[in-house]
C-alpha positions in Angstrom: 44.8 2.3 16.4 41.4 3.8 17.5 38.3 2.1 16.2 36.4 3.7 13.3 33.5 4.9 15.4 35.7 6.6 17.9 37.6 8.6 15.2 34.7 9.4 12.9 31.8 9.8 15.4 33.5 10.6 18.7 32.6 7.6 20.8 34.8 6.7 23.8 34.4 4.1 26.5 33.7 4.9 30.1 35.0 2.1 32.4 32.5 1.3 35.2 32.5 -0.9 38.2 28.7 -1.0 38.5 28.3 -3.1 35.4 29.3 -6.5 36.7 32.5 -5.3 38.4 34.4 -5.7 35.2 36.6 -2.6 35.9 37.7 -3.0 39.6 41.0 -1.1 39.3 41.9 2.6 39.5 41.9 4.7 36.3 45.7 4.1 35.9 45.4 0.4 36.5 42.6 0.1 33.8 44.7 2.1 31.4 47.7 -0.2 32.0 45.5 -3.3 31.6 44.1 -2.0 28.3 47.6 -1.2 27.0 48.4 -4.9 27.4 45.8 -5.5 24.7 47.2 -2.8 22.5 44.3 -0.4 23.2 45.1 3.0 21.8 41.7 4.8 21.9 40.9 7.4 24.5 38.9 6.4 27.6 37.0 8.5 30.0 37.7 8.1 33.7 35.8 5.3 35.5 32.2 6.2 36.4 29.2 4.7 38.0 26.5 3.8 35.5 23.9 2.1 37.8 22.2 2.9 41.1 21.9 6.1 43.0 25.5 7.1 42.4 25.2 6.7 38.6 26.6 9.6 36.5 23.7 11.9 35.4 24.2 11.3 31.7 23.8 7.5 32.2 20.8 8.0 34.4 19.2 10.2 31.7 20.1 7.9 28.7 18.6 4.8 30.5 15.2 6.5 31.1 14.7 7.8 27.6 12.0 6.0 25.6 14.5 4.5 23.2 17.2 4.1 25.9 15.5 1.5 28.0 16.9 -2.0 28.2 15.0 -5.1 27.1 15.4 -6.7 30.6 15.3 -3.6 32.7 17.4 -0.4 32.5 20.5 -1.5 34.4 23.7 -1.5 32.4 24.7 -5.2 32.5 28.2 -4.7 31.1 30.6 -1.9 30.0 29.9 -2.4 26.3 26.3 -1.3 26.4 26.1 1.6 23.8 23.7 4.4 23.1 23.1 6.2 19.8 22.3 9.9 20.3 21.2 12.0 17.4 22.2 15.6 16.5 19.3 16.9 18.5 20.5 15.2 21.7 17.9 12.5 21.7 18.6 8.8 22.5 17.5 7.0 19.3 18.7 3.5 20.1 20.4 1.3 22.8 22.7 -1.5 21.8 23.5 -4.5 23.8 27.1 -5.3 24.9 27.6 -8.0 22.2 26.5 -5.8 19.3 29.5 -4.8 17.1 30.3 -1.2 16.3 29.6 -2.0 12.6 25.9 -2.4 13.6 25.8 1.1 15.0 27.7 2.4 11.9 24.9 1.1 9.6 22.3 3.0 11.7 24.2 6.3 11.7 23.4 7.7 8.2 19.7 8.4 9.0 20.6 10.4 12.0 23.4 12.6 10.5 
């Protein structure tokens, strides 16, 4: 079953090797691994989120005034999240350990 934020607000994870090497396999290997944990939500293909080869969206999100990290802009782990408002502005960056419910509480003022 997809998580609430994915269904209601259209958020999907992007596996990445540049965030601590936590997704070293191919896209198919990652999908098979996730299936072992009963993951049913959609995932994008693996991308680079740090360094010169980072995907342009991730580069952009990290340099926005409210997209900067507390200890530098590098993505430390795959579960770093960004809230983007209806105008396309990054309004908040969430650390890897913050639960989706925290984001859900912030959403109403940006809808």
